[in-house]
N, CA, C and O atoms as CSV, one atom per row, in Angstrom:
chain,resi,resn,atom,element,x,y,z
A,1,VAL,N,N,-80.680,62.540,9.374
A,1,VAL,CA,C,-79.505,62.517,10.128
A,1,VAL,C,C,-78.501,63.676,9.631
A,1,VAL,O,O,-78.267,63.846,8.434
A,2,ILE,N,N,-77.998,64.363,10.528
A,2,ILE,CA,C,-76.996,65.356,10.194
A,2,ILE,C,C,-75.620,64.965,10.820
A,2,ILE,O,O,-75.481,64.739,12.022
A,3,VAL,N,N,-74.669,64.910,9.944
A,3,VAL,CA,C,-73.255,64.544,10.309
A,3,VAL,C,C,-72.480,65.770,10.453
A,3,VAL,O,O,-72.475,66.602,9.545
A,4,MET,N,N,-71.770,65.951,11.626
A,4,MET,CA,C,-71.023,67.080,11.746
A,4,MET,C,C,-69.449,66.632,11.980
A,4,MET,O,O,-69.155,65.580,12.548
A,5,ALA,N,N,-68.556,67.496,11.510
A,5,ALA,CA,C,-67.153,67.192,11.706
A,5,ALA,C,C,-66.517,68.543,11.728
A,5,ALA,O,O,-66.791,69.417,10.907
A,6,GLU,N,N,-65.595,68.689,12.768
A,6,GLU,CA,C,-64.885,69.878,13.008
A,6,GLU,C,C,-65.732,71.075,13.128
A,6,GLU,O,O,-65.401,72.135,12.596
A,7,GLY,N,N,-66.849,70.936,13.831
A,7,GLY,CA,C,-67.808,72.018,14.102
A,7,GLY,C,C,-68.680,72.515,12.943
A,7,GLY,O,O,-69.311,73.569,13.017
A,8,ARG,N,N,-68.689,71.738,11.903
A,8,ARG,CA,C,-69.639,72.210,10.767
A,8,ARG,C,C,-70.358,70.963,10.222
A,8,ARG,O,O,-69.929,69.826,10.418
A,9,VAL,N,N,-71.423,71.226,9.562
A,9,VAL,CA,C,-72.224,70.246,8.987
A,9,VAL,C,C,-71.468,69.645,7.755
A,9,VAL,O,O,-71.087,70.350,6.821
A,10,LEU,N,N,-71.286,68.339,7.817
A,10,LEU,CA,C,-70.563,67.721,6.740
A,10,LEU,C,C,-71.528,67.084,5.658
A,10,LEU,O,O,-71.277,67.174,4.456
A,11,ALA,N,N,-72.600,66.462,6.132
A,11,ALA,CA,C,-73.639,65.854,5.301
A,11,ALA,C,C,-74.887,65.740,5.971
A,11,ALA,O,O,-74.932,65.784,7.200
A,12,GLN,N,N,-76.007,65.584,5.201
A,12,GLN,CA,C,-77.309,65.548,5.811
A,12,GLN,C,C,-78.131,64.541,4.953
A,12,GLN,O,O,-78.033,64.607,3.727
A,13,GLY,N,N,-78.869,63.689,5.489
A,13,GLY,CA,C,-79.672,62.730,4.773
A,13,GLY,C,C,-80.151,61.579,5.551
A,13,GLY,O,O,-80.139,61.656,6.779
A,14,SER,N,N,-80.567,60.526,4.961
A,14,SER,CA,C,-80.963,59.331,5.717
A,14,SER,C,C,-79.820,58.612,6.290
A,14,SER,O,O,-78.690,58.892,5.890
A,15,ALA,N,N,-80.008,57.665,7.232
A,15,ALA,CA,C,-78.994,56.939,7.804
A,15,ALA,C,C,-78.212,56.054,6.678
A,15,ALA,O,O,-76.989,55.912,6.683
A,16,ALA,N,N,-79.025,55.519,5.781
A,16,ALA,CA,C,-78.474,54.707,4.675
A,16,ALA,C,C,-77.521,55.628,3.795
A,16,ALA,O,O,-76.439,55.228,3.365
A,17,GLU,N,N,-77.996,56.816,3.588
A,17,GLU,CA,C,-77.233,57.695,2.716
A,17,GLU,C,C,-75.879,58.085,3.475
A,17,GLU,O,O,-74.832,58.241,2.846
A,18,MET,N,N,-75.956,58.221,4.756
A,18,MET,CA,C,-74.719,58.666,5.504
A,18,MET,C,C,-73.697,57.520,5.592
A,18,MET,O,O,-72.490,57.764,5.595
A,19,ARG,N,N,-74.221,56.175,5.669
A,19,ARG,CA,C,-73.364,55.032,5.756
A,19,ARG,C,C,-72.641,54.929,4.365
A,19,ARG,O,O,-71.500,54.467,4.358
A,20,ALA,N,N,-73.198,55.307,3.239
A,20,ALA,CA,C,-72.574,55.210,1.890
A,20,ALA,C,C,-71.813,56.445,1.503
A,20,ALA,O,O,-71.149,56.445,0.466
A,21,ASP,N,N,-71.879,57.550,2.323
A,21,ASP,CA,C,-71.249,58.876,1.961
A,21,ASP,C,C,-69.771,58.699,2.103
A,21,ASP,O,O,-69.339,58.340,3.198
A,22,GLU,N,N,-68.985,58.906,1.150
A,22,GLU,CA,C,-67.485,58.800,1.238
A,22,GLU,C,C,-66.893,59.865,2.105
A,22,GLU,O,O,-65.871,59.607,2.740
A,23,ALA,N,N,-67.464,61.062,2.182
A,23,ALA,CA,C,-66.889,62.117,3.063
A,23,ALA,C,C,-67.100,61.802,4.478
A,23,ALA,O,O,-66.240,62.068,5.318
A,24,VAL,N,N,-68.368,61.168,4.812
A,24,VAL,CA,C,-68.669,60.769,6.134
A,24,VAL,C,C,-67.779,59.613,6.597
A,24,VAL,O,O,-67.247,59.621,7.707
A,25,ILE,N,N,-67.640,58.667,5.757
A,25,ILE,CA,C,-66.689,57.519,6.117
A,25,ILE,C,C,-65.340,57.959,6.339
A,25,ILE,O,O,-64.722,57.497,7.298
A,26,GLU,N,N,-64.779,58.843,5.527
A,26,GLU,CA,C,-63.420,59.335,5.602
A,26,GLU,C,C,-63.253,60.182,6.916
A,26,GLU,O,O,-62.236,60.114,7.606
A,27,ALA,N,N,-64.282,60.949,7.196
A,27,ALA,CA,C,-64.141,61.861,8.472
A,27,ALA,C,C,-64.182,60.925,9.709
A,27,ALA,O,O,-63.464,61.186,10.675
A,28,TYR,N,N,-64.935,59.930,9.709
A,28,TYR,CA,C,-65.165,59.149,10.980
A,28,TYR,C,C,-64.305,57.901,11.037
A,28,TYR,O,O,-63.994,57.443,12.136
A,29,LEU,N,N,-63.927,57.360,9.973
A,29,LEU,CA,C,-63.175,56.005,9.947
A,29,LEU,C,C,-61.812,56.170,9.317
A,29,LEU,O,O,-60.948,55.309,9.484
A,30,GLY,N,N,-61.582,57.343,8.540
A,30,GLY,CA,C,-60.326,57.487,7.889
A,30,GLY,C,C,-60.400,56.858,6.511
A,30,GLY,O,O,-61.448,56.373,6.085
A,31,THR,N,N,-59.276,56.874,5.827
A,31,THR,CA,C,-59.173,56.327,4.467
A,31,THR,C,C,-58.669,54.907,4.392
A,31,THR,O,O,-58.825,54.223,3.380
A,32,GLY,N,N,-58.080,54.487,5.450
A,32,GLY,CA,C,-57.500,53.069,5.516
A,32,GLY,C,C,-58.404,51.949,5.175
A,32,GLY,O,O,-57.925,50.943,4.652
A,33,LEU,N,N,-59.618,52.033,5.416
A,33,LEU,CA,C,-60.617,50.956,5.132
A,33,LEU,C,C,-60.937,50.878,3.655
A,33,LEU,O,O,-61.270,49.787,3.194
A,34,LYS,N,N,-60.869,51.889,2.916
A,34,LYS,CA,C,-61.253,52.000,1.533
A,34,LYS,C,C,-60.499,50.958,0.693
A,34,LYS,O,O,-61.084,50.425,-0.250
A,35,ASN,N,N,-59.315,50.665,0.970
A,35,ASN,CA,C,-58.448,49.782,0.063
A,35,ASN,C,C,-58.318,48.371,0.682
A,35,ASN,O,O,-57.387,47.650,0.325
A,36,LYS,N,N,-59.186,47.968,1.565
A,36,LYS,CA,C,-59.001,46.629,2.176
A,36,LYS,C,C,-60.135,45.771,1.571
A,36,LYS,O,O,-61.298,45.901,1.953
A,37,PRO,N,N,-59.770,44.902,0.629
A,37,PRO,CA,C,-60.827,44.035,0.044
A,37,PRO,C,C,-61.536,43.113,1.031
A,37,PRO,O,O,-60.882,42.575,1.925
A,38,GLY,N,N,-62.751,42.925,0.913
A,38,GLY,CA,C,-63.478,41.935,1.738
A,38,GLY,C,C,-63.912,42.563,3.040
A,38,GLY,O,O,-64.505,41.869,3.865
A,39,LEU,N,N,-63.647,43.859,3.280
A,39,LEU,CA,C,-63.960,44.525,4.585
A,39,LEU,C,C,-65.202,45.344,4.215
A,39,LEU,O,O,-65.188,46.185,3.317
A,40,ALA,N,N,-66.342,45.033,5.004
A,40,ALA,CA,C,-67.669,45.714,4.765
A,40,ALA,C,C,-67.762,46.703,5.884
A,40,ALA,O,O,-67.364,46.438,7.018
A,41,ILE,N,N,-68.295,47.850,5.544
A,41,ILE,CA,C,-68.634,48.888,6.521
A,41,ILE,C,C,-70.127,48.809,6.805
A,41,ILE,O,O,-70.893,48.975,5.856
A,42,ALA,N,N,-70.606,48.577,7.994
A,42,ALA,CA,C,-71.961,48.402,8.304
A,42,ALA,C,C,-72.491,49.529,9.166
A,42,ALA,O,O,-73.668,49.528,9.529
């Protein structure tokens, strides 16, 4: 999987790696989810 943001490659790896990648999560979901206990990102 290749993840792009703002016209450039942000990260590359397996789907599982991309789900766990902080830069990918921040680029697509923002930082608001990081500090909410009990909320899982699937």
